[in-house]
DSSP file (Angstrom, degrees, kcal/mol; ACC not computed):
  #  RESIDUE AA STRUCTURE BP1 BP2  ACC     N-H-->O    O-->H-N    N-H-->O    O-->H-N    TCO  KAPPA ALPHA  PHI   PSI    X-CA   Y-CA   Z-CA
    1    1 A M              0   0    0      0, 0.0     2,-0.4     0, 0.0    15,-0.2   0.000 360.0 360.0 360.0 136.9  110.1  104.7   87.6
    2    2 A K  E     -A   15   0A   0     13,-2.1    13,-3.5     2,-0.0     2,-0.4  -0.964 360.0-157.6-125.6 145.1  106.3  104.1   87.8
    3    3 A I  E     -A   14   0A   0     -2,-0.4     2,-0.4    11,-0.2    11,-0.2  -0.987  10.3-177.8-125.9 129.5  104.0  105.2   90.6
    4    4 A R  E     -A   13   0A   0      9,-2.8     9,-3.2    -2,-0.4     2,-0.4  -0.946   7.3-161.1-124.8 147.0  100.6  103.5   91.3
    5    5 A Y  E     -A   12   0A   0     -2,-0.4     2,-0.8     7,-0.2     7,-0.2  -0.993   9.5-158.1-132.2 128.7   98.0  104.4   93.9
    6    6 A D  E  >> -A   11   0A   0      5,-3.1     5,-1.7    -2,-0.4     4,-1.5  -0.888   9.6-172.7-102.6 101.5   95.2  102.2   95.2
    7    7 A S  T  45S+     0   0    0     -2,-0.8    -1,-0.2     1,-0.2     5,-0.0   0.797  80.6  59.1 -69.8 -28.2   92.7  104.7   96.6
    8    8 A E  T  45S+     0   0    0      1,-0.2    -1,-0.2    -3,-0.1    -2,-0.0   0.895 121.3  25.7 -65.7 -38.7   90.5  102.0   98.2
    9    9 A R  T  45S-     0   0    0     -3,-0.3    40,-0.5     2,-0.1    -2,-0.2   0.499 102.7-127.3-101.9  -6.6   93.4  100.8  100.4
   10   10 A D  T  <5 +     0   0    0     -4,-1.5    40,-2.6     1,-0.2    39,-0.5   0.921  59.0 146.2  56.6  47.5   95.3  104.1  100.5
   11   11 A I  E   < -A    6   0A   0     -5,-1.7    -5,-3.1    37,-0.2     2,-0.4  -0.964  33.7-162.4-118.6 129.4   98.5  102.3   99.3
   12   12 A L  E     -AB   5  47A   0     35,-2.5    35,-3.3    -2,-0.5     2,-0.5  -0.917   3.8-163.7-108.4 134.3  101.1  103.9   97.1
   13   13 A Y  E     -AB   4  46A   0     -9,-3.2    -9,-2.8    -2,-0.4     2,-0.7  -0.979   4.2-162.8-121.6 125.2  103.6  101.8   95.2
   14   14 A I  E     -AB   3  45A   0     31,-3.1    31,-2.0    -2,-0.5     2,-1.2  -0.916   7.5-156.7-106.1 109.6  106.7  103.3   93.7
   15   15 A D  E     +AB   2  44A   0    -13,-3.5   -13,-2.1    -2,-0.7    29,-0.2  -0.737  15.6 177.5 -88.7  95.5  108.2  101.0   91.1
   16   16 A V  S    S+     0   0    0     -2,-1.2    28,-0.2    27,-0.7    -1,-0.2   0.844  76.7  26.4 -70.7 -35.9  111.8  102.2   91.1
   17   17 A A  S >  S-     0   0    0     26,-1.8     3,-2.3    -3,-0.1    -1,-0.3  -0.682  82.9-153.3-131.2  78.0  113.0   99.6   88.6
   18   18 A P  T 3  S+     0   0    0      0, 0.0     3,-0.1     0, 0.0    26,-0.0  -0.227  82.1  24.7 -53.4 135.6  110.2   98.5   86.4
   19   19 A G  T 3  S+     0   0    0      1,-0.3     2,-0.4    24,-0.0    24,-0.0   0.178  94.8 112.1  94.5 -18.0  110.8   95.0   85.1
   20   20 A R    <   -     0   0    0     -3,-2.3    -1,-0.3    23,-0.1     2,-0.3  -0.733  65.6-127.7 -90.4 139.4  113.1   93.9   87.9
   21   21 A K        -     0   0    0     -2,-0.4     2,-0.4    -3,-0.1    17,-0.3  -0.663  13.2-128.0 -89.9 137.6  111.7   91.3   90.3
   22   22 A A        +     0   0    0     -2,-0.3    15,-0.3     1,-0.1     3,-0.1  -0.673  25.2 176.7 -80.7 135.6  111.6   91.7   94.0
   23   23 A R        +     0   0    0     13,-3.5     2,-0.3    -2,-0.4    14,-0.2   0.546  68.1  19.2-110.8 -16.6  113.1   88.8   96.0
   24   24 A D  E     -C   36   0A   0     12,-1.7    12,-3.1     2,-0.0     2,-0.4  -0.991  60.6-148.6-153.4 151.2  112.7   90.2   99.5
   25   25 A T  E     -C   35   0A   0     -2,-0.3    10,-0.2    10,-0.2     8,-0.0  -0.996  14.8-170.9-126.8 129.8  110.7   92.9  101.3
   26   26 A Q  E     -C   34   0A   0      8,-2.9     8,-3.3    -2,-0.4     2,-0.3  -0.955  24.7-119.8-120.1 136.6  112.1   94.8  104.3
   27   27 A P  E     -C   33   0A   0      0, 0.0     6,-0.3     0, 0.0     3,-0.1  -0.577  21.5-176.1 -73.9 134.1  110.1   97.1  106.6
   28   28 A F  S    S-     0   0    0      4,-3.5     2,-0.2     1,-0.4     5,-0.2   0.803  73.7 -34.4 -92.1 -42.2  111.4  100.7  106.6
   29   29 A D  S    S-     0   0    0      3,-1.6    -1,-0.4     0, 0.0     3,-0.4  -0.842  87.4 -62.5-156.7-164.8  108.9  101.6  109.3
   30   30 A D  S    S+     0   0    0     -2,-0.2     3,-0.0     1,-0.2    18,-0.0   0.817 133.4  26.0 -60.6 -32.0  105.3  100.7  110.2
   31   31 A D  S    S+     0   0    0      1,-0.1    17,-3.3    18,-0.1     2,-0.5   0.440 110.1  73.8-113.2  -2.2  103.9  102.0  106.9
   32   32 A I  E     - D   0  47A   0     -3,-0.4    -4,-3.5    15,-0.2    -3,-1.6  -0.961  52.5-176.8-124.3 124.6  106.8  101.7  104.4
   33   33 A L  E     -CD  27  46A   0     13,-2.7    13,-2.9    -2,-0.5     2,-0.5  -0.938  13.3-149.4-117.9 140.0  108.1   98.5  102.9
   34   34 A V  E     -CD  26  45A   0     -8,-3.3    -8,-2.9    -2,-0.4     2,-0.4  -0.940   6.5-147.6-114.3 125.5  111.0   98.3  100.6
   35   35 A D  E     -CD  25  44A   0      9,-3.0     8,-2.7    -2,-0.5     9,-1.3  -0.773  17.5-165.7 -91.4 133.9  111.3   95.6   97.9
   36   36 A L  E     -CD  24  42A   0    -12,-3.1   -13,-3.5    -2,-0.4   -12,-1.7  -0.900  12.3-133.7-120.3 146.9  114.8   94.4   97.1
   37   37 A D    >   -     0   0    0      4,-2.4     3,-1.8    -2,-0.3   -15,-0.1  -0.203  47.0 -81.4 -84.8-174.4  116.1   92.4   94.1
   38   38 A E  T 3  S+     0   0    0    -17,-0.3   -16,-0.1     1,-0.3    -1,-0.1   0.702 132.1  50.4 -64.3 -19.3  118.4   89.4   94.4
   39   39 A E  T 3  S-     0   0    0      2,-0.1    -1,-0.3     0, 0.0    -3,-0.0   0.396 121.4-104.3 -98.1   1.7  121.4   91.7   94.7
   40   40 A G  S <  S+     0   0    0     -3,-1.8     2,-0.2     1,-0.3    -2,-0.1   0.579  73.1 143.3  87.2   9.9  119.9   93.9   97.5
   41   41 A N        -     0   0    0      1,-0.1    -4,-2.4     2,-0.0     2,-0.4  -0.596  58.3-107.3 -82.0 144.8  119.0   96.8   95.2
   42   42 A I  E     + D   0  36A   0     -2,-0.2    -6,-0.2    -6,-0.2     3,-0.1  -0.576  43.1 165.8 -72.4 125.8  115.8   98.7   95.8
   43   43 A V  E     +     0   0A   0     -8,-2.7   -26,-1.8    -2,-0.4   -27,-0.7   0.538  63.3   1.0-114.3 -15.3  113.2   97.9   93.1
   44   44 A G  E     -BD  15  35A   0     -9,-1.3    -9,-3.0   -29,-0.2     2,-0.4  -0.985  51.5-146.2-168.2 159.2  110.1   99.2   94.8
   45   45 A V  E     -BD  14  34A   0    -31,-2.0   -31,-3.1    -2,-0.3     2,-0.5  -0.995  12.0-159.9-135.1 126.9  108.6  101.0   97.7
   46   46 A E  E     -BD  13  33A   0    -13,-2.9   -13,-2.7    -2,-0.4     2,-0.6  -0.927   6.5-164.9-109.5 128.4  105.1  100.3   99.1
   47   47 A V  E >   -BD  12  32A   0    -35,-3.3   -35,-2.5    -2,-0.5     3,-0.5  -0.943   2.6-160.5-119.3 112.3  103.6  103.0  101.3
   48   48 A W  T 3  S+     0   0    0    -17,-3.3   -37,-0.2    -2,-0.6   -38,-0.1  -0.565  80.9  21.1 -84.7 154.1  100.5  102.1  103.4
   49   49 A N  T >> S+     0   0    0    -40,-0.5     3,-1.3   -39,-0.5     4,-1.1   0.929  80.5 174.1  51.5  47.3   98.3  104.9  104.7
   50   50 A A  G X4  +     0   0    0    -40,-2.6     3,-0.5    -3,-0.5     7,-0.2   0.837  67.8  59.1 -57.5 -38.4   99.8  107.0  101.9
   51   51 A S  G 34 S+     0   0    0      1,-0.3     3,-0.4     2,-0.2    -1,-0.3   0.796 109.8  44.5 -65.2 -25.4   97.6  110.0  102.5
   52   52 A K  G <4 S+     0   0    0     -3,-1.3    -1,-0.3     1,-0.2    -2,-0.2   0.655 117.0  46.2 -87.0 -17.3   98.9  110.3  106.0
   53   53 A N  S <X S+     0   0    0     -4,-1.1     4,-2.3    -3,-0.5     3,-0.2   0.013  70.4 125.7-113.2  26.4  102.5  109.7  104.9
   54   54 A I  H  > S+     0   0    0     -3,-0.4     4,-2.6     1,-0.2     5,-0.2   0.847  72.7  53.2 -59.9 -37.0  102.6  112.1  101.9
   55   55 A E  H  > S+     0   0    0      2,-0.2     4,-2.0     1,-0.2    -1,-0.2   0.924 111.0  46.7 -64.4 -42.6  105.7  114.0  103.2
   56   56 A A  H  > S+     0   0    0     -3,-0.2     4,-2.3     2,-0.2    -2,-0.2   0.883 111.5  52.7 -65.0 -37.6  107.6  110.8  103.6
   57   57 A V  H  X S+     0   0    0     -4,-2.3     4,-2.7     2,-0.2    -2,-0.2   0.933 107.7  50.3 -63.3 -46.8  106.5  109.7  100.1
   58   58 A E  H  X S+     0   0    0     -4,-2.6     4,-2.2     1,-0.2    -1,-0.2   0.902 111.5  48.6 -59.4 -41.5  107.7  112.9   98.6
   59   59 A Q  H  X S+     0   0    0     -4,-2.0     4,-2.4     2,-0.2    -1,-0.2   0.900 111.3  50.3 -65.6 -40.6  111.1  112.5  100.2
   60   60 A L  H  X S+     0   0    0     -4,-2.3     4,-2.8     2,-0.2    -2,-0.2   0.911 109.8  50.0 -63.8 -42.3  111.3  108.9   99.0
   61   61 A V  H  X S+     0   0    0     -4,-2.7     4,-2.4     2,-0.2    -2,-0.2   0.924 112.0  47.6 -62.7 -44.6  110.5  109.9   95.4
   62   62 A E  H  X S+     0   0    0     -4,-2.2     4,-2.2    -5,-0.2    -1,-0.2   0.912 113.2  48.1 -63.1 -42.4  113.1  112.6   95.4
   63   63 A K  H  X S+     0   0    0     -4,-2.4     4,-2.5     2,-0.2    -2,-0.2   0.916 111.1  50.9 -64.5 -42.5  115.7  110.2   96.9
   64   64 A A  H  X S+     0   0    0     -4,-2.8     4,-2.5     1,-0.2    -2,-0.2   0.906 109.3  51.1 -61.7 -41.7  114.8  107.5   94.4
   65   65 A K  H  X S+     0   0    0     -4,-2.4     4,-2.5     2,-0.2    -1,-0.2   0.927 110.7  48.2 -60.9 -45.1  115.2  110.1   91.5
   66   66 A R  H  X S+     0   0    0     -4,-2.2     4,-2.4     1,-0.2    -2,-0.2   0.909 112.1  49.4 -62.9 -41.7  118.6  111.1   92.8
   67   67 A L  H  X S+     0   0    0     -4,-2.5     4,-2.4     2,-0.2    -1,-0.2   0.910 112.0  47.9 -64.5 -41.9  119.8  107.5   93.1
   68   68 A L  H  X S+     0   0    0     -4,-2.5     4,-2.3     2,-0.2    -2,-0.2   0.900 112.2  49.4 -65.5 -40.4  118.6  106.6   89.6
   69   69 A E  H  X S+     0   0    0     -4,-2.5     4,-2.4     2,-0.2    -2,-0.2   0.902 111.8  48.8 -64.2 -41.5  120.3  109.7   88.2
   70   70 A A  H  X S+     0   0    0     -4,-2.4     4,-2.5     2,-0.2    -2,-0.2   0.899 111.5  49.7 -66.2 -40.1  123.6  108.8   90.0
   71   71 A A  H  X S+     0   0    0     -4,-2.4     4,-2.1     2,-0.2    -2,-0.2   0.908 111.5  48.4 -64.7 -41.9  123.4  105.2   88.7
   72   72 A A  H  X S+     0   0    0     -4,-2.3     4,-2.2     2,-0.2    -2,-0.2   0.907 112.1  49.3 -64.5 -41.4  122.8  106.4   85.2
   73   73 A E  H  X S+     0   0    0     -4,-2.4     4,-2.1     1,-0.2    -2,-0.2   0.911 110.9  49.6 -63.2 -43.0  125.7  108.9   85.5
   74   74 A A  H  X S+     0   0    0     -4,-2.5     4,-1.1     1,-0.2    -1,-0.2   0.883 110.4  50.9 -64.2 -38.3  128.0  106.1   86.8
   75   75 A K  H  < S+     0   0    0     -4,-2.1     3,-0.3     1,-0.2    -1,-0.2   0.903 110.4  48.6 -65.7 -41.2  127.0  103.8   84.0
   76   76 A R  H  < S+     0   0    0     -4,-2.2    -2,-0.2     1,-0.2    -1,-0.2   0.869 109.6  53.4 -65.2 -36.0  127.7  106.5   81.4
   77   77 A A  H  <        0   0    0     -4,-2.1    -1,-0.2     1,-0.2    -2,-0.2   0.729 360.0 360.0 -72.9 -22.1  131.1  107.2   83.0
   78   78 A S     <        0   0    0     -4,-1.1    -1,-0.2    -3,-0.3    -2,-0.2   0.479 360.0 360.0 -89.9 360.0  132.2  103.5   82.8
């Protein structure tokens, strides 16, 4: 996972799956957009007005970490 922040535009981008291409973007709410790959998996999250949405960003990062850990565990188990 990689996280980038554009301070001029106050946009935070969380690259959940570096190297995977986004095929679609869906709005989560007014300030949060979710990038999906061709299979509908989340590959990134863009947060506009990030400084105002920091609590939501922290929750998204924690959720993304848990999802990645669960996916890695499932892969190891198979």
